[in-house]
N, C-alpha and C positions, 0 to 999 in steps of 0.2 A: 502492500500500500503506501509506503514511504517511498518506494522508488517510481512508482507510477507518479506521484505528487512531483517528484524530483524531476523527473523526464518532462513531465507538464508544464514545469515551471521553466526549465531549458529552452523549450521550445518557444513557450509563450514570450521569453527574453530574445531569443533567436529572430521572432517574426519581428518584435518592434525594432530591432537594430535593422532588420532587411526594408522595413518599411521607412525607417528615418533615412537609409541611404538611399532609398526611393524617392523620398520626400525632395531631394537637392535638385534644383531647378538645372538646365544646360547655361543659363547665364549665372547661376552660383559657382558651377564648374568652372567656367571661364574667369569670372572675377578670382577664384581663387587659384587658377593657373597663370594668371596675369595675360591672358588671351586676349588682348586688345584687339587683334585685327579679327577675331571672331566675334567679339563684342561690337566692332564696327558694323560689321555684317549684319547681325542681328537686330541692331536699333535701324539699320538702313532697311532691312527687310519690313520690321515693324513701321517705318515711316511710310513705306509704300501702301502697306495692306490699311493704314490708316486712313490714306487718303483715298483709297477706293472705297472705304466704308463712309466717308465723306460725301462721295459723288454719289451714292446710294440715297442717303437721306436727303441731299439737293434733289435727286430726281422725285422722291417723296414727295416734298415740298412744293415741287411743280405740279406733280398730279393733284395735290389739294388746292393749287392756285386754279388749276384749269377745270378743276370737279366743285363746283362751290355749292353743292347740296350739303345740308346740314348732316353732321354724324354724330349723334347723339347731343350731349350738351356744350361740346365745344363746336364753335364754328371754323369753316375750312381756314379761314384765315389765320386762327390761332394756331390750327393744328400745322399749317406751312410755317409759321414763325417759330413754333417750337422745334421742327425738323431743321430749320435752316440753324437756330441756334446750337443744335447737336452739332451739324455738320461744321458750324464753325469751331466748336470747342474740340471736334477732332483732327481737324488742321492744325490746331494750337498744338495738340499732343503730337500730331506727325512731326510739326516743327521742332518741338522738343527732341524728339526721338532722332532727328538729322541732327542736331545740336550735341546730342551724346555720341552718334555715331562719329561726327569729327572731331569730338575730343578724344575719343579712343584711337581714332588715327591718328593723331599727334603723338599720343604716348610710345613710350619705346621701355623695354625693360630695362633696368637698371644694369650698367655694364655692356651696354650695345652701342656700338659705333655705327652713327648714320653713314 
């Protein structure tokens, strides 16, 4: 009975350790490894994806502009304004991701000669 509990505890601890290892994101691994090139590529990709999302939000806003029939309690113009605000915030996030990518491109590991 004691050995069964011990085996169960060891398995539970092992599972927790495995899950913690899996919880580390790819960006965390790149940060830990000083992989600035990888981080620059990651942030560049994020910026591109965010810009694509912003375009979809802008398209949704245009839809509400063209279809002015009411949708529930909110007027179409309010929906369009809301979608445009999301698009603008998403573009701002894309700009921030671009800035992070640029910062990482400028970083070199200590001791490296350019």
